[in-house]
N, C-alpha and C positions, 0 to 999 in steps of 0.2 A: 470640579477638577480642584481645586484649591482647598477640598476636604481634606484631598491626601498629604497635603507638605509636611513636615515637619515643622517646629516651630521658626520662626525667623527665615524659610524656605524662599518667602516671595522676598523678604528684602534682600537677600543675597544675590538672585535674580535680580534686582531693580537695580543693584549697584554694578553687575558685569553690563548693562546696557554702554551703548559707545555714542549718545547723543553727539552732534555736531557744538562746538563752541559757540557757531555763529547760533544756530538754533535754542544753544540754552539760554543765552545774553536775549534773544530776542524773544523769546516765555517770561522770562525777568521782566524784561520792560513792560509787556502785556499786563504783567500781574501789578507792575507798579503802578500803570496806566486805569487799571480795572477795569477793562475792557477786553471782552476777549471772545469768540463764539464756543459754543461747547463741543464741535467737532475738532476745532484748534487744540482745544484744551485736551480733548482725548489724544490726538495724538501726539505732544507732548508726553502727554503721563504715561503713553506708552514706550515713548523712543527715548525720552531724558533719564539720566542718572541722577537719581537724587541728591549726590553727593555735589556734584555739578554744582545742582539746580542753586545749593545751601552757598557755597563759595563764589555762584555769579551773584547771589543777593546780597551779599553781604559785601561785594566789591561796588557793584550800582547803589545801594544805601549810604555807601562812605564817600562814592563818587556824590550822590544827593545831596549827603549833610556839608561837605566841602565848596561846593554850586552854591547852596544858600549862604554859608558862611561870607564867599568872596561875594558874592549880592548884596549882602547887608554891610560889608564894608566898602564897597565901592559907593553904595547911597550916602552911607553918613560923612566920608570923605567929600565926595562932589557937591555938600552940602545941600541936596535937596531933599532930604528929611527936615530942613529947619523953616524951610518954606510953608 
């Protein structure tokens, strides 16, 4: 079936998907955690818009980095790192 597609047609079809915002962030969170069932992964691949996944991934990664920075600042300012 995919043999009759023009180059780039599969990407165009994927970009038209209407995956939910919550589902996208859930899939990104599972990927950051690193544990996912094969059936759940297949469902995500068939439903989610790749652009939404990229944007959600960048947002979650930025939140993770900011969280780590805040944690380190809190530990250093509390003096717990000195003991």
